[in-house]
C-alpha positions in Angstrom: 0.0 0.0 0.0 1.2 3.5 -0.9 1.9 5.5 2.3 1.7 9.3 2.6 4.8 11.0 3.8 4.9 13.9 6.3 5.3 16.5 3.5 2.3 15.2 1.7 0.2 15.2 4.8 1.3 18.8 5.5 0.3 19.9 2.0 -3.1 18.4 2.5 -3.4 20.1 5.8 -2.6 23.5 4.2 -5.3 22.9 1.6 -7.8 22.0 4.3 -6.9 25.1 6.4 -7.2 27.4 3.4 -10.6 25.9 2.6 -11.8 27.1 6.0 -9.9 30.4 6.4 -9.8 31.5 2.7 -6.6 33.5 3.3 -3.7 33.1 5.7 -0.2 34.5 6.0 3.0 32.4 5.9 3.5 33.1 9.6 0.0 32.0 10.5 0.4 28.7 8.6 3.8 28.1 10.1 2.4 28.6 13.6 -0.7 26.5 13.0 1.3 23.6 11.7 4.2 24.1 14.1 6.9 24.2 11.4 9.4 26.9 10.2 8.4 29.7 7.9 11.0 28.3 5.3 9.2 25.0 5.4 5.8 26.7 4.7 7.3 28.7 1.9 8.6 25.6 0.2 5.2 23.9 0.7 3.4 26.9 -0.8 5.7 26.9 -3.8 4.8 23.3 -4.4 1.1 24.1 -4.2 1.6 27.2 -6.5 3.4 25.1 -9.1 0.5 22.7 -9.0 -2.0 25.6 -9.5 -3.6 25.0 -6.1 -2.8 28.3 -4.3 -2.1 31.9 -5.2 0.7 33.7 -3.3 0.5 37.4 -2.7 2.4 39.7 -0.3 3.3 36.9 2.2 -0.1 35.3 2.2 -1.8 32.4 0.4 -5.3 31.7 -0.9 -6.7 28.8 -2.8 -7.0 29.1 -6.6 -10.7 29.9 -7.4 -10.9 27.6 -10.5 -10.6 24.4 -8.5 -13.3 23.1 -6.2 -14.6 19.9 -4.7 -17.7 18.3 -6.2 -20.0 15.3 -5.7 -19.4 12.4 -8.1 -22.0 9.8 -7.3 -21.7 9.1 -3.6 -18.1 10.3 -3.5 -16.8 13.8 -2.8 -13.9 14.5 -5.2 -11.4 17.3 -4.8 -8.9 17.8 -7.6 -6.7 19.9 -5.3 -6.1 17.0 -3.0 -5.6 14.6 -5.9 -2.9 16.8 -7.3 -0.8 16.5 -4.2 -1.4 12.9 -3.1 1.1 10.1 -4.0 3.2 12.6 -5.8 6.5 10.7 -5.7 4.8 7.6 -7.1 3.1 9.5 -9.8 6.3 11.2 -10.8 8.1 7.9 -11.1 5.3 6.5 -13.2 5.2 9.6 -15.4 9.0 9.7 -15.8 9.0 6.2 -17.2 6.1 6.9 -19.5 7.9 9.8 -21.0 10.8 7.5 -22.0 8.4 5.6 -24.3 7.9 8.6 -26.6 9.8 8.4 -29.9 10.5 11.0 -32.6 7.5 12.0 -34.7 5.1 10.1 -32.4 1.5 11.1 -32.2 0.4 10.9 -28.6 -3.0 11.0 -26.8 -2.8 12.5 -23.3 -5.9 11.8 -21.2 -7.1 13.7 -18.2 -5.7 12.8 -14.8 -3.1 13.9 -12.3 -0.7 11.1 -13.1 -0.8 11.7 -16.8 -0.2 15.4 -16.2 3.0 14.6 -14.4 4.6 13.5 -17.7 5.0 17.1 -18.8 8.3 18.0 -17.0 9.9 14.7 -18.3 8.9 15.1 -22.0 11.6 14.9 -24.6 12.8 18.3 -25.9 15.3 17.2 -28.5 12.9 15.8 -31.2 9.5 16.6 -32.6 6.2 14.8 -31.8 2.5 15.6 -31.5 0.2 15.5 -28.5 -3.6 15.6 -28.6 -5.2 16.4 -25.2 -8.6 17.7 -24.0 -7.3 18.9 -20.6 -6.8 22.7 -20.5 -4.0 22.7 -18.0 -2.0 20.0 -19.9 -2.6 21.9 -23.1 -1.2 25.2 -21.7 1.8 23.5 -20.3 2.6 21.7 -23.6 2.5 25.0 -25.4 5.8 25.9 -23.6 7.6 23.2 -25.6 8.6 24.4 -29.1 9.2 20.8 -30.3 5.7 19.6 -29.6 2.7 20.2 -31.9 -0.4 20.5 -29.7 -3.9 19.6 -30.8 -6.8 20.6 -28.7 -10.3 19.4 -29.7 -12.3 22.0 -27.7 -15.9 21.8 -26.5 -17.7 22.5 -23.3 -15.6 23.2 -20.1 -15.9 21.0 -17.1 -14.1 22.9 -14.2 -14.1 19.9 -11.9 -11.3 18.3 -13.9 -10.3 21.1 -16.2 -11.5 19.3 -19.3 -13.1 20.5 -22.6 -15.2 18.0 -24.4 -18.3 17.7 -26.7 -19.7 15.2 -29.1 -18.0 17.0 -31.9 -14.7 16.9 -30.1 -15.1 13.1 -29.7 -15.7 12.8 -33.4 -12.6 14.9 -34.0 -10.5 12.6 -31.8 -11.7 9.6 -33.7 -10.5 11.2 -37.0 -6.9 10.9 -35.7 -4.6 7.9 -35.1 -2.0 7.8 -32.4 1.0 5.6 -31.7 0.4 5.8 -28.0 -2.4 6.8 -25.6 -1.6 7.6 -22.0 -4.7 6.9 -20.1 -5.8 7.7 -16.5 -8.1 5.6 -14.4 -10.0 5.9 -11.1 -10.5 2.2 -10.5 -9.3 -1.2 -11.8 -11.4 -4.2 -10.7 -10.9 -7.8 -11.8 -14.5 -8.4 -12.7 -16.0 -4.9 -13.2 -13.2 -3.6 -15.4 -11.7 -0.1 -15.7 -13.6 2.9 -14.4 -13.5 6.6 -14.0 -15.3 9.1 -11.8 -16.9 11.4 -14.3 -19.5 10.4 -16.9 -18.3 13.1 -19.3 -14.9 11.4 -19.5 -16.1 8.1 -20.8 -16.5 8.9 -24.5 -13.2 10.7 -25.0 -11.4 7.9 -23.1 -13.0 5.3 -25.4 -12.2 7.4 -28.4 -8.4 7.5 -27.6 -8.5 3.8 -26.9 -10.1 3.0 -30.2 -7.8 5.3 -32.1 -4.4 4.3 -30.7 -1.9 1.6 -31.5 -0.6 1.2 -27.9 -2.9 1.8 -24.9 -1.0 2.6 -21.7 -2.6 3.1 -18.3 -0.7 5.3 -15.8 -1.9 4.8 -12.3 -0.7 4.6 -8.7 -1.2 1.3 -6.9 -4.1 2.5 -4.8 -6.5 2.3 -7.8 -6.2 -1.5 -8.0 -9.4 -3.1 -6.6 -11.3 0.2 -6.7 -14.6 0.7 -8.6 -16.0 4.0 -9.6 -19.3 4.9 -11.3 -18.4 5.0 -14.9 -17.0 2.0 -16.9 -15.0 2.9 -20.0 -12.7 -0.1 -20.8 -12.0 -3.8 -20.3 -8.7 -5.5 -19.8 -8.6 -6.5 -23.5 -8.4 -2.8 -24.4 -5.1 -2.3 -22.5 -1.6 -3.2 -23.6 0.5 -1.9 -20.7 0.0 -0.6 -17.2 2.7 1.5 -15.5 2.3 1.7 -11.7 4.4 1.9 -8.5 5.9 -1.0 -6.6 3.0 -1.0 -4.1 0.8 -3.1 -6.4 -0.4 -6.3 -4.6 1.1 -9.6 -5.8 -2.3 -11.0 -6.7 -2.7 -8.2 -9.2 0.7 -9.0 -10.7 -0.5 -12.5 -11.4 -3.8 -11.3 -12.7 -2.3 -8.9 -15.2 0.1 -11.6 -16.4 -2.9 -13.9 -17.0 -4.6 -11.1 -18.9 -1.4 -10.7 -21.0 -1.0 -7.0 -20.1 2.6 -5.8 -19.8 3.2 -4.5 -16.3 5.9 -2.0 -15.5 6.5 -1.2 -11.8 8.7 1.8 -10.8 
């Protein structure tokens, strides 16, 4: 099982504190959490880089474009998802980036693990990325070697995604060498699921339109089931996860003939 470290717990505490207090100074946060001001400054910089907080004049507030929302019976908060299991997600994303080859056409799905690929992307050869996540799109535009395709559509602020029926058709008009896919749950009998219903069709479109389908997920998703089914195991070629994956899942994926990479 993936365990949270003290820094991760502290980042989550800062988010929870700012939810209640709206705005706090660096000193107030340091006193509340009983750590040094330098520690809080480093933590706030991590949160700023993940687009979770705004920093102004020695104080911090939560970004207004992210909020928690109800998905079925579950309360989902993208801010918390962005800062949980970060080390595991970065290892997964770092390995995934090594799979990209010159002139590849890549689909990048929604998801906090998929988004972690960006700092590790190759900069020394050209390739193309199609994504429907607005944050991923804006970050990709910083790379001159990457051609970015954005299908557009209606905006879903809960996961920073643009999609529409026309955008799904647009995706299906393209063919990719690789699709990097996020999941919210992987269950042996109920298949592969996600939280939001609006994510199902674009996920299925990139699966149907790619040569190699690669799931990026931390090991906490194994055994979980969410509301919306979008794929079966036959739809997946590779899963990249951390070394916390249970042994029974290693055996199961081998039986399903899915290549498993643990990092």
